[in-house]
DOVEX-189904 format. One record per atom (N, C-alpha, C): residue number from 1; residue in three letters; chain; y, x, z. Coordinates in steps of 0.02 Angstrom, whole numbers. Atoms other than C-alpha are relative to their C-alpha. Example, Ala and Ser with C-alpha at 12.3 -4.5 7.8 and 13.67 -1.06 7.14 Angstrom:
BEGIN
+------+------+-------+--------+--------+--------+
: resi : resn : chain :      Y :      X :      Z :
+------+------+-------+--------+--------+--------+
:    1 :  ALA :     A :    -59 :     45 :      0 :
:    1 :  ALA :     A :   -225 :    615 :    390 :
:    1 :  ALA :     A :     60 :     45 :      0 :
:    2 :  SER :     A :    -59 :    -42 :     -3 :
:    2 :  SER :     A :    -53 :    684 :    357 :
:    2 :  SER :     A :     55 :    -39 :     37 :
+------+------+-------+--------+--------+--------+
! end
This chain:
BEGIN
+------+------+-------+--------+--------+--------+
: resi : resn : chain :      Y :      X :      Z :
+------+------+-------+--------+--------+--------+
:    1 :  MET :     A :    -25 :    -16 :    -70 :
:    1 :  MET :     A :  -1197 :  -8214 :    897 :
:    1 :  MET :     A :    -17 :     81 :    -12 :
:    2 :  LYS :     A :    -10 :    -70 :    -28 :
:    2 :  LYS :     A :  -1124 :  -8033 :    935 :
:    2 :  LYS :     A :    -26 :      0 :     52 :
:    3 :  GLN :     A :     24 :    -45 :    -53 :
:    3 :  GLN :     A :  -1214 :  -7893 :   1044 :
:    3 :  GLN :     A :     27 :     39 :     16 :
:    4 :  SER :     A :    -15 :    -50 :    -19 :
:    4 :  SER :     A :  -1147 :  -7799 :   1158 :
:    4 :  SER :     A :    -12 :     71 :    -14 :
:    5 :  THR :     A :      6 :    -58 :     18 :
:    5 :  THR :     A :  -1115 :  -7629 :   1101 :
:    5 :  THR :     A :     -3 :     63 :     63 :
:    6 :  LYS :     A :    -11 :    -35 :    -66 :
:    6 :  LYS :     A :  -1084 :  -7572 :   1288 :
:    6 :  LYS :     A :    -69 :     44 :     33 :
:    7 :  PRO :     A :     69 :      2 :    -27 :
:    7 :  PRO :     A :  -1224 :  -7470 :   1353 :
:    7 :  PRO :     A :    -18 :    -24 :     72 :
:    8 :  LYS :     A :      8 :     11 :    -99 :
:    8 :  LYS :     A :  -1309 :  -7515 :   1538 :
:    8 :  LYS :     A :     11 :     64 :     13 :
:    9 :  GLN :     A :     -4 :    -59 :    -51 :
:    9 :  GLN :     A :  -1262 :  -7421 :   1660 :
:    9 :  GLN :     A :    -62 :     18 :     58 :
:   10 :  PHE :     A :     62 :    -10 :    -72 :
:   10 :  PHE :     A :  -1391 :  -7330 :   1792 :
:   10 :  PHE :     A :     14 :     31 :     50 :
:   11 :  TRP :     A :    -12 :    -23 :    -68 :
:   11 :  TRP :     A :  -1385 :  -7306 :   1963 :
:   11 :  TRP :     A :    -19 :     83 :     15 :
:   12 :  LYS :     A :     39 :    -69 :    -29 :
:   12 :  LYS :     A :  -1392 :  -7097 :   2015 :
:   12 :  LYS :     A :      0 :    -21 :     71 :
:   13 :  THR :     A :     -5 :    -15 :    -68 :
:   13 :  THR :     A :  -1419 :  -7039 :   2172 :
:   13 :  THR :     A :     -2 :     62 :     40 :
:   14 :  GLY :     A :     13 :    -60 :    -33 :
:   14 :  GLY :     A :  -1365 :  -6909 :   2276 :
:   14 :  GLY :     A :     54 :     20 :     44 :
:   15 :  THR :     A :    -21 :    -20 :    -78 :
:   15 :  THR :     A :  -1239 :  -6820 :   2429 :
:   15 :  THR :     A :     70 :     20 :    -30 :
:   16 :  VAL :     A :    -80 :    -35 :      4 :
:   16 :  VAL :     A :  -1051 :  -6807 :   2439 :
:   16 :  VAL :     A :      1 :     64 :     26 :
:   17 :  HIS :     A :     -8 :    -86 :    -17 :
:   17 :  HIS :     A :  -1012 :  -6628 :   2439 :
:   17 :  HIS :     A :     44 :     -1 :     22 :
:   18 :  TRP :     A :    -78 :      2 :    -45 :
:   18 :  TRP :     A :   -828 :  -6671 :   2492 :
:   18 :  TRP :     A :     43 :    -38 :    -11 :
:   19 :  PHE :     A :    -51 :     57 :     13 :
:   19 :  PHE :     A :   -698 :  -6795 :   2519 :
:   19 :  PHE :     A :     68 :     15 :     25 :
:   20 :  ASP :     A :    -50 :    -14 :    -16 :
:   20 :  ASP :     A :   -546 :  -6765 :   2548 :
:   20 :  ASP :     A :     75 :    -68 :      5 :
:   21 :  GLU :     A :    -38 :     52 :    -10 :
:   21 :  GLU :     A :   -461 :  -6921 :   2631 :
:   21 :  GLU :     A :     67 :      1 :    -26 :
:   22 :  SER :     A :    -70 :     -6 :     10 :
:   22 :  SER :     A :   -274 :  -6886 :   2611 :
:   22 :  SER :     A :      8 :      1 :    -85 :
:   23 :  SER :     A :    -45 :      9 :     62 :
:   23 :  SER :     A :   -284 :  -6872 :   2410 :
:   23 :  SER :     A :    -57 :    -45 :    -21 :
:   24 :  GLY :     A :     18 :     54 :     17 :
:   24 :  GLY :     A :   -420 :  -6997 :   2413 :
:   24 :  GLY :     A :    -49 :     21 :    -69 :
:   25 :  GLU :     A :     38 :    -57 :     55 :
:   25 :  GLU :     A :   -519 :  -6871 :   2283 :
:   25 :  GLU :     A :    -68 :     35 :     48 :
:   26 :  GLY :     A :     41 :    -38 :    -37 :
:   26 :  GLY :     A :   -683 :  -6787 :   2303 :
:   26 :  GLY :     A :    -39 :     15 :    -37 :
:   27 :  MET :     A :     58 :     -5 :     43 :
:   27 :  MET :     A :   -864 :  -6742 :   2226 :
:   27 :  MET :     A :    -62 :     -7 :     17 :
:   28 :  ILE :     A :     79 :     40 :    -21 :
:   28 :  ILE :     A :  -1038 :  -6806 :   2222 :
:   28 :  ILE :     A :    -37 :     43 :    -34 :
:   29 :  LYS :     A :     58 :    -56 :     49 :
:   29 :  LYS :     A :  -1190 :  -6689 :   2179 :
:   29 :  LYS :     A :    -63 :    -31 :     10 :
:   30 :  CYS :     A :     71 :      9 :     -9 :
:   30 :  CYS :     A :  -1333 :  -6775 :   2124 :
:   30 :  CYS :     A :    -64 :     27 :    -10 :
:   31 :  GLU :     A :     53 :    -45 :    -13 :
:   31 :  GLU :     A :  -1502 :  -6746 :   2142 :
:   31 :  GLU :     A :    -34 :     69 :    -47 :
:   32 :  GLU :     A :      3 :    -63 :     74 :
:   32 :  GLU :     A :  -1516 :  -6642 :   1964 :
:   32 :  GLU :     A :     46 :     41 :     10 :
:   33 :  GLY :     A :    -15 :    -62 :    -17 :
:   33 :  GLY :     A :  -1397 :  -6516 :   2032 :
:   33 :  GLY :     A :     69 :    -38 :    -25 :
:   34 :  VAL :     A :    -49 :     -6 :     51 :
:   34 :  VAL :     A :  -1227 :  -6586 :   1921 :
:   34 :  VAL :     A :     49 :    -62 :     53 :
:   35 :  ASN :     A :    -77 :      8 :    -59 :
:   35 :  ASN :     A :  -1054 :  -6615 :   2009 :
:   35 :  ASN :     A :     35 :    -56 :    -31 :
:   36 :  TYR :     A :    -70 :     63 :     19 :
:   36 :  TYR :     A :   -937 :  -6771 :   1986 :
:   36 :  TYR :     A :     43 :    -10 :     40 :
:   37 :  TYR :     A :    -66 :     15 :    -37 :
:   37 :  TYR :     A :   -781 :  -6813 :   2039 :
:   37 :  TYR :     A :      3 :    -67 :     28 :
:   38 :  VAL :     A :     -4 :     64 :    -27 :
:   38 :  VAL :     A :   -748 :  -6955 :   2142 :
:   38 :  VAL :     A :     60 :    -14 :      9 :
:   39 :  HIS :     A :    -68 :     21 :    -16 :
:   39 :  HIS :     A :   -605 :  -7061 :   2153 :
:   39 :  HIS :     A :     25 :    -47 :     65 :
:   40 :  TYR :     A :     31 :     50 :    -29 :
:   40 :  TYR :     A :   -591 :  -7178 :   2308 :
:   40 :  TYR :     A :      8 :    -68 :    -24 :
:   41 :  SER :     A :     17 :     79 :     31 :
:   41 :  SER :     A :   -555 :  -7334 :   2193 :
:   41 :  SER :     A :    -43 :    -20 :    -38 :
:   42 :  ALA :     A :     62 :     20 :      8 :
:   42 :  ALA :     A :   -718 :  -7299 :   2130 :
:   42 :  ALA :     A :    -56 :    -15 :     57 :
:   43 :  ILE :     A :     45 :     48 :    -79 :
:   43 :  ILE :     A :   -790 :  -7362 :   2331 :
:   43 :  ILE :     A :    -18 :    -47 :      3 :
:   44 :  GLU :     A :      7 :     56 :    -13 :
:   44 :  GLU :     A :   -875 :  -7487 :   2328 :
:   44 :  GLU :     A :    -15 :    -31 :     95 :
:   45 :  SER :     A :      6 :     -1 :    -58 :
:   45 :  SER :     A :   -846 :  -7556 :   2499 :
:   45 :  SER :     A :     43 :    -77 :     46 :
:   46 :  LYS :     A :    -51 :     52 :    -14 :
:   46 :  LYS :     A :   -808 :  -7708 :   2618 :
:   46 :  LYS :     A :     55 :      4 :     45 :
:   47 :  GLN :     A :    -49 :    -17 :    -42 :
:   47 :  GLN :     A :   -700 :  -7601 :   2739 :
:   47 :  GLN :     A :     94 :     -8 :    -36 :
:   48 :  LYS :     A :    -88 :      7 :     11 :
:   48 :  LYS :     A :   -484 :  -7599 :   2710 :
:   48 :  LYS :     A :     -7 :     90 :    -27 :
:   49 :  TRP :     A :     -8 :    -57 :     30 :
:   49 :  TRP :     A :   -502 :  -7412 :   2710 :
:   49 :  TRP :     A :    -47 :     62 :    -29 :
:   50 :  LYS :     A :     42 :    -33 :     24 :
:   50 :  LYS :     A :   -605 :  -7330 :   2576 :
:   50 :  LYS :     A :     -1 :     83 :     16 :
:   51 :  SER :     A :     11 :    -59 :      4 :
:   51 :  SER :     A :   -675 :  -7160 :   2610 :
:   51 :  SER :     A :    -69 :     -5 :      2 :
:   52 :  LEU :     A :     68 :    -22 :     -1 :
:   52 :  LEU :     A :   -832 :  -7060 :   2595 :
:   52 :  LEU :     A :    -36 :     64 :     61 :
:   53 :  GLN :     A :      8 :    -53 :    -37 :
:   53 :  GLN :     A :   -921 :  -6945 :   2730 :
:   53 :  GLN :     A :    -37 :     56 :    -40 :
:   54 :  ASP :     A :     28 :    -63 :      9 :
:   54 :  ASP :     A :   -975 :  -6778 :   2705 :
:   54 :  ASP :     A :    -56 :     -2 :      5 :
:   55 :  LYS :     A :     71 :     -6 :     -8 :
:   55 :  LYS :     A :  -1166 :  -6739 :   2671 :
:   55 :  LYS :     A :    -46 :    -97 :    -20 :
:   56 :  LYS :     A :     29 :     63 :      5 :
:   56 :  LYS :     A :  -1197 :  -6931 :   2644 :
:   56 :  LYS :     A :    -29 :    -15 :    -63 :
:   57 :  LYS :     A :     32 :     33 :     69 :
:   57 :  LYS :     A :  -1308 :  -7020 :   2530 :
:   57 :  LYS :     A :     14 :    -36 :    -37 :
:   58 :  VAL :     A :    -29 :     55 :     35 :
:   58 :  VAL :     A :  -1253 :  -7112 :   2403 :
:   58 :  VAL :     A :    -34 :    -32 :    -86 :
:   59 :  LYS :     A :     12 :     23 :     52 :
:   59 :  LYS :     A :  -1299 :  -7203 :   2242 :
:   59 :  LYS :     A :     51 :      6 :    -28 :
:   60 :  PHE :     A :    -40 :     -2 :     45 :
:   60 :  PHE :     A :  -1184 :  -7207 :   2087 :
:   60 :  PHE :     A :     18 :     -5 :    -62 :
:   61 :  GLN :     A :     11 :      1 :     85 :
:   61 :  GLN :     A :  -1137 :  -7227 :   1914 :
:   61 :  GLN :     A :     61 :     25 :    -27 :
:   62 :  THR :     A :    -40 :    -32 :     45 :
:   62 :  THR :     A :  -1041 :  -7134 :   1785 :
:   62 :  THR :     A :     22 :    -13 :    -56 :
:   63 :  VAL :     A :     -4 :    -12 :    109 :
:   63 :  VAL :     A :   -941 :  -7092 :   1627 :
:   63 :  VAL :     A :     19 :     62 :      6 :
:   64 :  GLU :     A :    -17 :    -86 :     38 :
:   64 :  GLU :     A :   -931 :  -6943 :   1538 :
:   64 :  GLU :     A :     61 :    -12 :    -42 :
:   65 :  ASP :     A :    -39 :    -21 :     34 :
:   65 :  ASP :     A :   -782 :  -6880 :   1488 :
:   65 :  ASP :     A :     19 :     60 :    -34 :
:   66 :  VAL :     A :     -7 :    -42 :     39 :
:   66 :  VAL :     A :   -708 :  -6752 :   1375 :
:   66 :  VAL :     A :     -1 :     70 :     47 :
:   67 :  THR :     A :    -18 :    -53 :    -31 :
:   67 :  THR :     A :   -648 :  -6635 :   1528 :
:   67 :  THR :     A :    -69 :     -2 :     87 :
:   68 :  PHE :     A :     23 :    -23 :    -40 :
:   68 :  PHE :     A :   -771 :  -6685 :   1662 :
:   68 :  PHE :     A :    -28 :    -78 :      5 :
:   69 :  SER :     A :     12 :     72 :    -27 :
:   69 :  SER :     A :   -893 :  -6819 :   1732 :
:   69 :  SER :     A :     33 :    -39 :     58 :
:   70 :  GLN :     A :    -28 :     48 :    -35 :
:   70 :  GLN :     A :   -803 :  -6953 :   1825 :
:   70 :  GLN :     A :    -63 :    -40 :     49 :
:   71 :  VAL :     A :     21 :     50 :    -22 :
:   71 :  VAL :     A :   -884 :  -7077 :   1944 :
:   71 :  VAL :     A :     24 :    -82 :     -8 :
:   72 :  THR :     A :     -4 :     84 :     -3 :
:   72 :  THR :     A :   -869 :  -7288 :   1933 :
:   72 :  THR :     A :      5 :    -40 :     24 :
:   73 :  LYS :     A :      6 :     21 :    -58 :
:   73 :  LYS :     A :   -932 :  -7341 :   2056 :
:   73 :  LYS :     A :    -54 :     31 :     61 :
:   74 :  VAL :     A :     25 :    -44 :    -49 :
:   74 :  VAL :     A :  -1010 :  -7260 :   2218 :
:   74 :  VAL :     A :     -4 :    -57 :     62 :
:   75 :  LYS :     A :     19 :     43 :    -30 :
:   75 :  LYS :     A :  -1106 :  -7362 :   2372 :
:   75 :  LYS :     A :    -26 :     72 :     45 :
:   76 :  GLU :     A :     38 :    -49 :    -40 :
:   76 :  GLU :     A :  -1170 :  -7259 :   2532 :
:   76 :  GLU :     A :    -73 :    -40 :     -4 :
:   77 :  ILE :     A :     76 :     39 :    -13 :
:   77 :  ILE :     A :  -1358 :  -7299 :   2559 :
:   77 :  ILE :     A :    -31 :     34 :     75 :
+------+------+-------+--------+--------+--------+
! end
């Protein structure tokens, strides 16, 4: 039986630093002070129009990239 080598994703918490609805991009600042790029496609919502409100608390998962850290899933809390 082959075991998965994919690491488990852990949820982090933070605050939406800014989000631009027209471009669908923004930044989330985690509680540790690190900034993460977020794209609207990472927003988990039942709403048809996906957006984040500035200064709103969120939980999110990330992936580390060579150039920047990016959010893969985000939910408002």
